[in-house]
Each structure stands twice: as C-alpha cells, then as structure tokens.
C-alpha positions as CSV (number, residue, x, y, z in Angstrom):
1,M,80.6,333.5,127.6
2,K,80.9,334.3,123.7
3,T,78.0,332.7,121.8
4,M,77.4,332.0,118.3
5,K,75.2,334.7,117.8
6,D,77.5,337.1,119.1
7,G,80.3,336.6,116.7
8,L,78.2,337.1,114.2
9,Q,78.1,340.8,112.3
10,A,75.1,343.0,113.0
11,A,74.3,343.0,109.4
12,T,73.7,339.5,109.5
13,K,72.3,338.8,112.9
14,D,69.7,341.2,111.7
15,A,69.5,339.9,108.4
16,L,69.4,343.2,106.3
17,H,69.1,343.3,102.4
18,F,72.3,343.7,100.4
19,I,71.6,345.8,97.3
20,N,73.8,347.0,95.1
21,G,76.7,346.0,97.2
22,E,75.4,347.7,100.2
23,F,73.4,346.7,103.4
24,T,70.0,348.6,104.0
25,A,66.9,347.8,105.9
26,G,64.9,349.1,103.3
27,T,62.1,351.4,103.0
28,S,58.9,348.9,103.9
29,G,59.5,349.3,107.5
30,R,58.6,345.5,108.2
31,S,60.5,343.0,109.7
32,F,59.7,339.7,111.6
33,D,61.7,337.7,114.2
34,N,64.1,334.9,113.5
35,I,63.5,332.1,115.7
36,S,65.8,329.1,116.4
37,P,64.5,325.7,115.5
38,A,66.6,324.1,118.1
39,T,65.3,326.3,121.2
40,G,62.4,328.2,119.9
41,Q,63.8,331.5,121.0
42,K,64.7,334.6,118.9
43,I,67.7,334.9,117.3
44,G,67.6,338.4,115.6
45,I,65.2,340.2,113.0
46,V,64.5,339.7,109.2
47,H,64.3,343.4,107.3
48,E,61.2,342.0,104.9
49,G,61.5,343.7,101.6
50,L,58.6,344.7,99.1
51,K,58.3,346.3,95.6
52,P,60.7,348.8,96.6
53,E,63.4,346.7,97.4
54,I,62.7,344.4,94.4
55,D,62.9,347.3,92.0
56,A,66.1,348.6,93.6
57,A,67.8,345.2,93.5
58,V,66.3,344.6,89.9
59,A,68.0,348.2,88.9
60,A,71.3,347.3,90.3
61,A,71.5,343.9,88.7
62,R,70.5,345.0,85.1
63,A,73.3,348.0,85.7
64,A,75.7,345.8,86.5
65,L,75.3,344.0,83.2
66,H,76.1,346.6,81.3
67,G,79.3,347.6,83.7
68,P,82.6,345.9,84.8
69,W,80.8,342.3,85.1
70,G,79.5,342.6,81.5
71,R,82.6,343.7,79.8
72,M,84.9,341.2,82.4
73,P,87.1,338.7,80.5
74,Q,85.6,334.7,81.5
75,A,89.0,334.1,83.2
76,E,88.7,337.1,85.3
77,R,85.2,336.4,86.2
78,S,86.1,332.4,87.2
79,D,89.0,333.8,89.1
80,L,86.7,336.2,91.0
81,L,84.4,333.0,91.8
82,H,87.1,331.0,93.2
83,A,88.2,333.9,95.5
84,V,84.6,333.8,96.9
85,A,85.1,330.4,97.6
86,D,88.2,330.7,99.2
87,E,86.9,333.6,101.6
88,I,83.8,330.9,102.3
89,N,86.1,328.6,103.6
90,R,88.5,331.5,105.4
91,R,85.4,332.6,107.1
92,F,84.2,329.2,107.5
93,D,83.1,329.0,111.3
94,E,81.0,332.1,111.0
95,F,79.3,330.6,108.2
96,L,79.1,327.4,110.1
97,E,77.9,329.4,113.0
98,A,75.0,331.1,110.8
99,E,73.8,327.9,109.1
100,I,73.5,326.2,112.7
101,L,71.8,329.2,114.2
102,D,69.2,329.2,111.6
103,T,68.7,325.3,111.2
104,G,69.6,323.8,114.5
105,K,71.4,320.9,112.5
106,P,74.2,319.0,114.0
107,K,77.6,320.8,113.4
108,S,78.9,317.3,112.4
109,L,76.3,317.6,109.4
110,A,76.9,321.5,108.8
111,S,80.7,321.2,108.9
112,H,81.0,318.3,106.4
113,I,78.2,319.3,103.7
114,D,76.4,322.3,103.9
115,I,79.9,324.7,103.8
116,P,81.9,322.9,102.1
117,R,79.9,322.4,99.2
118,G,78.5,325.8,99.3
119,A,81.9,327.2,99.0
120,A,82.6,324.6,96.1
121,N,79.8,325.2,94.2
122,F,81.3,328.4,93.2
123,K,84.7,326.8,91.9
124,V,83.1,323.6,90.1
125,F,80.6,326.0,87.9
126,A,83.9,328.7,87.3
127,D,85.9,325.8,86.3
128,L,83.4,324.4,84.2
129,V,82.0,327.3,82.0
130,K,85.9,328.0,80.7
131,N,85.9,324.4,79.5
132,V,82.5,324.0,77.7
133,P,82.7,324.2,73.7
134,T,80.0,325.6,71.6
135,E,78.9,323.9,68.1
136,S,80.3,324.7,64.7
137,F,79.1,323.5,61.1
138,M,80.2,323.8,57.7
139,L,77.3,324.3,55.5
140,D,77.3,323.4,51.5
141,T,76.1,326.9,49.6
142,P,74.8,326.5,45.9
143,D,77.9,328.7,44.9
144,G,80.4,326.3,46.3
145,N,82.1,328.7,48.8
146,G,79.7,327.5,52.3
147,A,78.9,328.9,55.2
148,L,80.5,328.8,58.6
149,N,77.9,328.4,61.6
150,Y,79.3,328.7,65.2
151,G,77.4,328.9,68.4
152,V,78.1,332.2,70.8
153,R,77.1,331.8,74.7
154,R,75.7,334.8,76.3
155,P,74.2,335.6,79.6
156,K,70.5,335.4,79.8
157,G,70.7,338.4,82.1
158,V,68.9,339.5,85.7
159,I,68.0,335.9,87.4
160,G,65.5,335.7,90.4
161,V,66.5,332.8,92.9
162,I,64.1,331.4,95.2
163,S,66.0,329.2,97.6
164,P,65.1,327.0,100.4
165,W,65.6,326.2,103.6
166,N,66.7,322.9,104.2
167,L,70.3,323.3,103.0
168,P,70.3,327.1,103.0
169,L,73.8,327.9,101.8
170,L,74.5,324.9,99.6
171,L,71.0,325.3,97.5
172,M,71.4,328.6,97.0
173,T,74.8,328.7,95.9
174,W,74.6,325.5,93.9
175,K,71.9,328.2,91.9
176,V,74.0,331.5,92.1
177,G,77.1,329.8,91.2
178,S,76.4,328.3,87.9
179,A,74.5,331.7,87.3
180,L,77.6,333.9,88.1
181,A,79.7,331.8,86.1
182,S,77.7,332.5,83.0
183,G,77.8,336.2,83.5
184,N,74.6,336.8,84.7
185,T,73.5,339.0,87.8
186,V,71.2,337.5,90.4
187,I,68.6,338.6,93.2
188,V,68.6,336.0,95.7
189,K,65.4,335.7,98.0
190,P,66.3,333.2,100.3
191,S,63.7,331.5,103.0
192,E,62.4,333.9,105.6
193,E,63.5,330.7,107.8
194,T,67.0,330.8,107.0
195,P,68.4,334.4,106.0
196,L,72.0,334.4,107.8
197,T,74.4,332.6,105.2
198,T,72.9,334.2,102.2
199,T,73.1,337.2,104.0
200,L,77.0,336.9,105.0
201,L,77.4,335.9,101.6
202,G,77.2,339.6,100.3
203,E,80.2,340.6,102.9
204,V,82.2,338.0,101.1
205,M,81.0,339.4,97.4
206,N,82.5,342.8,98.8
207,T,85.7,341.6,100.0
208,V,86.5,339.9,97.1
209,G,85.6,342.6,94.8
210,I,82.6,341.4,93.2
211,P,81.3,344.5,91.4
212,K,78.2,346.1,93.2
213,G,74.7,344.9,91.7
214,V,76.1,341.1,90.6
215,F,74.7,339.7,93.9
216,N,71.7,341.5,95.6
217,V,69.7,339.6,98.5
218,V,66.1,340.6,99.4
219,H,64.5,339.2,102.2
220,G,60.6,338.5,102.9
221,F,57.9,336.0,102.2
222,G,56.3,334.5,99.0
223,P,52.7,336.0,98.5
224,D,52.5,339.9,98.7
225,S,56.3,340.1,100.1
226,A,59.9,339.9,98.1
227,G,59.0,336.7,96.5
228,A,56.1,337.5,94.6
229,Y,57.5,341.1,93.8
230,L,60.6,339.3,92.4
231,T,58.9,336.7,90.3
232,G,56.5,339.0,88.9
233,H,59.1,341.6,88.0
234,P,59.2,342.3,84.0
235,D,62.9,342.9,84.2
236,V,64.0,339.4,85.6
237,D,64.5,337.3,82.7
238,A,64.8,333.7,84.0
239,I,63.6,332.3,87.6
240,T,65.2,329.4,89.6
241,F,63.5,327.7,92.4
242,T,63.5,325.3,95.1
243,G,60.6,324.1,97.2
244,E,57.4,322.8,97.1
245,T,55.2,322.2,94.4
246,R,52.4,324.5,95.2
247,T,54.3,327.3,95.2
248,G,56.3,326.0,92.1
249,E,52.9,326.2,90.4
250,I,52.4,330.0,91.5
251,I,55.6,331.0,90.5
252,M,55.0,329.4,86.8
253,Q,52.0,331.2,86.3
254,S,53.8,334.7,87.5
255,A,56.5,333.4,84.8
256,A,54.5,332.9,82.1
257,K,53.7,336.9,81.8
258,G,56.8,337.6,79.7
259,L,57.5,334.2,78.5
260,R,59.9,334.0,81.2
261,Q,62.1,330.5,81.9
262,V,62.3,328.8,84.9
263,S,64.1,325.9,86.4
264,M,62.5,324.2,89.3
265,E,63.1,321.4,91.6
266,C,60.0,320.6,93.5
267,G,58.6,318.1,96.1
268,G,59.2,314.5,96.3
269,K,57.7,310.9,97.5
270,N,60.9,309.2,96.5
271,A,61.1,305.2,97.0
272,G,64.2,303.3,98.1
273,I,64.1,299.5,96.5
274,V,66.3,297.0,98.7
275,F,66.3,293.6,96.9
276,A,67.2,290.5,98.8
277,D,70.8,290.0,97.4
278,C,71.8,293.7,98.6
279,D,74.5,294.1,101.1
280,M,72.4,294.4,104.1
281,D,74.9,296.5,105.8
282,K,75.2,299.0,103.0
283,A,71.4,298.8,102.6
284,I,70.7,299.9,106.3
285,E,73.5,302.3,106.3
286,G,72.1,304.1,102.9
287,T,68.8,303.7,104.2
288,M,69.5,305.4,107.8
289,R,70.7,308.5,106.0
290,S,68.5,308.6,103.4
291,V,65.3,308.5,105.6
292,F,66.9,310.6,108.6
293,A,69.8,313.0,107.3
294,N,68.9,316.6,108.0
295,C,65.9,315.3,109.8
296,G,64.4,313.9,106.9
297,Q,64.6,317.5,105.4
298,V,65.8,316.3,102.3
299,C,64.3,316.6,98.8
300,L,66.2,313.7,97.7
301,G,65.1,311.8,100.7
302,T,63.9,308.3,101.5
303,E,60.0,308.3,102.6
304,R,58.7,305.0,100.9
305,V,61.1,301.7,101.5
306,Y,60.3,298.8,99.6
307,V,61.7,295.5,100.9
308,E,61.8,291.9,99.1
309,R,59.7,289.9,101.2
310,P,62.7,287.4,102.4
311,I,64.5,290.0,104.3
312,F,61.9,292.2,105.4
313,D,61.7,291.7,108.7
314,E,65.3,292.0,109.3
315,F,65.4,294.9,107.6
316,V,62.6,296.6,109.5
317,A,64.4,295.3,112.6
318,R,67.9,296.8,111.7
319,L,66.3,300.3,110.9
320,K,64.3,300.3,113.9
321,E,67.8,299.6,116.2
322,G,69.4,302.5,113.9
323,A,66.5,304.7,114.5
324,E,66.3,304.2,118.4
325,G,70.3,304.9,118.2
326,L,70.2,308.5,116.6
327,K,70.8,311.2,119.3
328,L,69.0,314.3,119.2
329,G,70.5,317.4,121.0
330,A,72.6,320.5,120.6
331,A,74.0,321.2,117.4
332,E,77.3,321.6,119.2
333,D,77.4,318.4,120.7
334,K,79.6,315.9,119.0
335,D,77.2,312.7,119.4
336,T,74.5,314.9,118.1
337,N,73.5,313.2,114.8
338,L,69.7,314.3,114.5
339,G,68.7,318.4,114.6
340,P,65.2,319.6,114.7
341,L,62.5,320.4,112.2
342,I,62.7,324.0,111.0
343,S,60.0,325.6,112.8
344,K,56.8,325.0,115.0
345,E,54.6,325.4,112.1
346,H,56.5,322.3,110.2
347,Q,56.6,320.6,113.5
348,E,52.8,320.4,113.3
349,K,52.4,319.4,109.7
350,V,54.7,316.2,110.5
351,L,53.2,315.7,113.7
352,S,49.8,315.7,111.7
353,Y,51.2,313.0,109.7
354,Y,52.4,310.6,112.6
355,K,48.7,311.0,114.1
356,L,47.5,310.6,110.3
357,A,49.5,307.1,110.1
358,V,47.7,305.5,113.4
359,E,44.2,306.7,112.0
360,E,45.1,305.1,108.6
361,G,46.1,301.8,110.7
362,A,49.9,301.9,110.6
363,T,51.8,299.9,113.0
364,V,54.1,302.0,114.6
365,V,57.9,300.4,114.8
366,T,59.1,303.0,116.5
367,G,58.6,306.8,117.4
368,G,55.8,308.6,116.5
369,G,55.8,311.4,118.6
370,V,57.7,314.3,120.6
371,P,60.8,313.4,122.1
372,D,61.6,314.4,125.7
373,M,64.3,317.1,125.2
374,P,66.6,319.3,127.9
375,A,64.7,322.4,129.0
376,D,66.5,324.6,127.3
377,M,65.5,322.8,124.0
378,Q,61.9,322.0,125.0
379,D,60.3,324.8,122.4
380,G,62.4,323.4,119.8
381,A,60.6,322.0,116.7
382,W,61.4,318.6,117.6
383,V,59.8,314.7,116.7
384,E,61.0,311.5,117.0
385,P,62.7,309.5,114.0
386,T,59.4,307.4,113.1
387,I,59.2,304.2,111.0
388,F,55.7,302.9,109.9
389,T,54.6,299.6,108.3
390,G,51.4,298.0,107.5
391,L,49.5,300.6,105.3
392,P,48.5,300.2,101.7
393,E,49.6,302.3,98.9
394,T,46.7,304.3,98.9
395,A,47.0,305.8,102.2
396,R,47.5,309.6,102.3
397,V,51.0,308.9,104.6
398,V,52.2,306.8,102.1
399,R,51.4,309.1,99.1
400,E,52.2,312.5,100.2
401,E,55.1,314.3,101.2
402,I,55.8,314.6,104.6
403,F,59.3,316.0,105.0
404,G,60.4,314.9,108.2
405,P,62.3,312.2,109.8
406,V,59.9,308.9,108.8
407,C,59.4,306.5,106.3
408,H,56.8,303.3,105.3
409,I,58.0,300.2,104.7
410,T,56.3,297.9,102.5
411,P,57.2,294.0,101.6
412,F,57.6,293.1,97.8
413,D,57.7,289.8,96.0
414,S,58.9,290.7,92.5
415,E,60.7,293.3,90.5
416,E,58.0,294.1,88.1
417,E,55.8,294.6,91.5
418,V,58.4,296.9,92.9
419,I,58.9,298.9,89.6
420,K,55.1,299.2,89.4
421,M,54.9,300.5,93.4
422,A,57.8,303.0,93.3
423,N,56.6,304.7,89.8
424,D,52.9,305.1,91.5
425,T,53.2,308.3,92.6
426,E,52.8,311.9,91.4
427,Y,56.2,312.9,91.7
428,G,59.3,311.8,90.2
429,L,62.6,312.8,91.8
430,A,65.2,310.5,93.1
431,T,65.2,306.5,94.0
432,A,67.9,304.4,95.8
433,I,68.2,300.6,94.3
434,W,70.2,298.3,96.8
435,T,71.4,295.3,95.0
436,E,74.3,293.2,94.4
437,N,72.9,291.9,90.9
438,L,75.1,294.3,88.5
439,T,72.4,293.0,85.6
440,R,69.6,294.1,87.9
441,A,71.1,297.4,89.0
442,H,71.2,298.3,85.2
443,R,67.6,297.0,84.4
444,V,65.9,298.4,87.1
445,A,67.3,302.2,87.6
446,P,66.0,303.3,84.2
447,Q,62.6,302.1,84.4
448,I,62.0,304.1,87.5
449,D,60.6,307.7,86.8
450,V,62.9,310.0,88.5
451,G,65.5,312.6,87.6
452,L,68.2,310.5,89.7
453,A,68.6,306.9,90.2
454,W,71.4,305.8,92.9
455,V,72.6,302.2,93.1
456,N,74.0,301.3,96.3
457,S,74.8,304.5,97.5
458,W,72.6,307.9,98.3
459,F,73.3,311.8,97.9
460,L,76.3,311.2,96.2
461,R,76.8,313.7,93.2
462,D,79.0,314.8,90.6
463,L,78.3,318.3,90.1
464,R,79.0,317.9,86.2
465,T,76.0,315.5,85.8
466,A,72.4,316.5,85.5
467,F,69.8,317.2,88.2
468,G,66.3,318.0,88.2
469,G,63.1,316.0,88.8
470,S,60.2,314.8,86.6
471,K,56.2,315.0,86.9
472,Q,55.7,316.9,89.9
473,S,59.0,316.7,91.3
474,G,60.0,320.1,88.7
475,I,61.2,321.3,85.5
476,G,64.2,321.3,83.8
477,R,67.7,320.3,84.4
478,E,71.0,322.2,86.2
479,G,74.3,320.9,86.8
480,G,77.1,320.7,84.2
481,V,76.6,321.8,80.6
482,H,72.5,321.5,81.4
483,G,72.7,324.4,84.1
484,L,75.0,326.3,81.6
485,E,72.2,325.6,78.8
486,F,69.6,327.2,81.4
487,Y,71.9,330.5,82.3
488,S,72.8,331.5,78.9
489,E,71.3,332.1,75.6
490,L,72.8,330.6,72.7
491,T,73.4,332.5,69.5
492,N,73.9,330.8,66.2
493,V,76.5,333.0,64.0
494,C,76.0,332.0,60.4
495,V,79.1,333.6,58.1
496,K,78.7,333.1,54.2
497,L,82.2,332.6,53.0
C-alpha cells in the first residue's frame, strides 16, 4: 500500500535545505530524525544547517535583492505570488500529506485551515501591496513656491523568518507572503519539529519561476545551530518570529547588535469571558474550539475561562460533555477531531501541568491523563482533553502557559471583577468574550489588555487587520498595512518647487 510518506519527493522526505534555488544537504554533515507525533515512528531525516549554510543563504538572498527580483515591477511580483498560491493549491494533497506527517493533526482540520490559508496568504498580501498609498504633503516655503513631500516605500532587505511548529505552513507563509510582496528576500528557519511543508514550498518557488535566492530554507535548531546563526548574522536586516517568550528574548538580544528590527508574536495565557446573557450554544461551541482545536496548540487558544456565576454549573457540565465527545485518532479518519501533541517532550510538559494541577488542589472535571490509543499509536504524543476548576488565580496552572488541550474554569460575579482577573497576567495576546449585550461587548473588549479581542467568535481573522500581542505576548503588529510597515522602509522625498 502506498503511504503518505511515499507520495513525497525525496528532498521533502529528507528535509534538505533550499538555498539559492537548489536543494542541498549542506556541509555540516549533521542531521536528526523527524518523528511522527501520532505514532512515535521515524518519518525521515532533517539536515541541520550551521554557519556555512546560513552564510550561503544570506549571500543568495542579498544577491537576489540586486538581481531580477529587485528590479521586478510590483505588478509582476504580485502575479508571481499569485502563481505560488495557485501551485500550492494544485499540489494541495502533497502539502496536506506533509503537514499531517509532521503534526499528526486531523485531516479535517489541516484541509480546511492550514493549507488553504497557507496558500491564501500569498494572494492577500500580493493584492494588498498594490493598493496601499503613501503620504504626500504640500509645504509652504518663504519664497512662496512651496515644496512637495511624498513617501516612497522600498524593501527592508533580507528578512530572517523563524516559524513555529503548531501551524507550520500557515504561520510561515503569513510572514513570507507579506515579506515577498514588499520586495524583500527571506531565509526561513522552520521549527525542527515540522520541516516538511516549508521544504516543499521550495519546489513551488522553482516551478513558478521565483528567482533564485528570493526564498531560502535552512533547517536546524535554535542555540548553536541554524536559528542562532540566522538571528545573529549581520547581513540580516530584520527578524520576524513566532514562538515562546523566552526564545523571543534571546532573539531580541541578538537583534540588538546592529539595531535590527524585530516583529514577535510570543506566548499567551488567554482568557475567555462568558457572561450570563450569552447565547449558551454559541459560547460552548466557540470555547470548545478555542480550548481544544489543534490539541490546544494555538497561541490564540483559551486556557483560562471565566464564567458568570448564574450559568457556571451548566457551562462546566456542557463543556465537559463536549470534551468527552472528542474523537482522538488517526488523521485520515473522518471522525477524528483531536490529534496528538507535537512531540513526546511536549507531552511530558503538558502532563507535568496535569499533575501539578492536582497537587495545587484542582478539581478534575474530565481528563488529566493519557488516553488508551490503538497499538500503532501508543507511542505517539497523546494526552486527554482536560478541564479543571477550583484553583485560585495564584496557581501556576492558572498563570503559566501550558499549550495543550486544557483549560481552568473560574466563576465571577461582576464585570469589574472579570476584567481585573482577565488582565492579571504577564501575557496579552487574545481574548474571546461571549455576550448578547451589544453595549457590554463594546465596553468590555477595549478594556482587556490584548492585541486581539473577539466577541461571540474565535479564530475569525481578517488579514487586512493588525495582529500581534501586548506585554510578554509580543512586539509589533503584522497584517494589512501594519505588515507592510514592518517589511518596508519608508523614505520621505522633499522636492523644492
């Protein structure tokens, strides 16, 4: 029987680097195993890049800025990015197979979110950049002739892209699409856990005719590996990163040398707020997704749920019923709606918080352990969807990011109280508010210290709008014109008339 792995090209299965339009194993001689999180079995190998590979990729990217890509009219560049999206969609099944192999996530999820959005990112930003004006002003001068000031947008240069493992294609192309649309060149260091779709994108770039050196991929780890060499390279002009806050701090320290700009979307401990006047069906459906989608491995996910006391018991009972109805299993099974965690290492972390919650005095509403899986998946990184109640706001489980299919539910009695609890965190990425009171929605949402506040929805994104976090959840905003501002330099031209 032909497996998904058999359907991938050799360069993808073995996760070669993609430098200056060519696939290469590099010169380091180092590699590591790519392990399926669903089965614990080896998928293939990933070649590790070190300083020579990063140096070669940066040199190729720098040369491309001064080659055909740098001289290309915006309309032609946008057409090429549309072609990239079309080619991803033409090879949809290959990208889907690669994403599932790397992450183990259900096919139903990856086919409706990861691959379509991964392709769409190229089209959205290719169109956006053609329609964003720059400013112009007439200035009075003493001689009465005046002066004209106008802005000229130009590429920032070589962009280092550090992308995460939870939504590998989607979050990588979210950055790459905007960077390329702005005329930059990129070096991508994907997560060592999920190298396949980024590698496969190199084939797409060659197929559609993206010039050599515009898009480069170097695999590896962070410290003393590709990540550190990329973020520390003096010829990298800016760095965009999605990942945990501690890694973000290290990257910022590296980027400070040379005063290079950074855009960072980091950790979160997001709050969901459920008022008694909510539509209960909507609130349960939305919270089920925000807590358990992608096995809870979503930076925008909800780990703290605050429910107004009159509906607290009903809400807990219904969310428990929903969690216990989730189907864990093989990605290809149409009934599967919850996959594994990304790795055994991450499984250990999440299970340590499950144990800690009990030690801190939590009531286990449901879950809290490892599910009984079929024999071929028993070595995978599986955990049960889990709900806790009963902990104080000072508990570590309530304060620290877990990044798994878990939430703690707390009752509240007043609007003022829940706003204070929601904001009592070092993070500030997102919130989801559930209420049918329009005035309350408009009143509460701006008071939550986050970059993104949903009302009666979750994970609904207009890519033209700003995205990013506050406090320790990140620096800067991407999306729409905000992304163009990061990926471009604006020169003011003053012409004396």
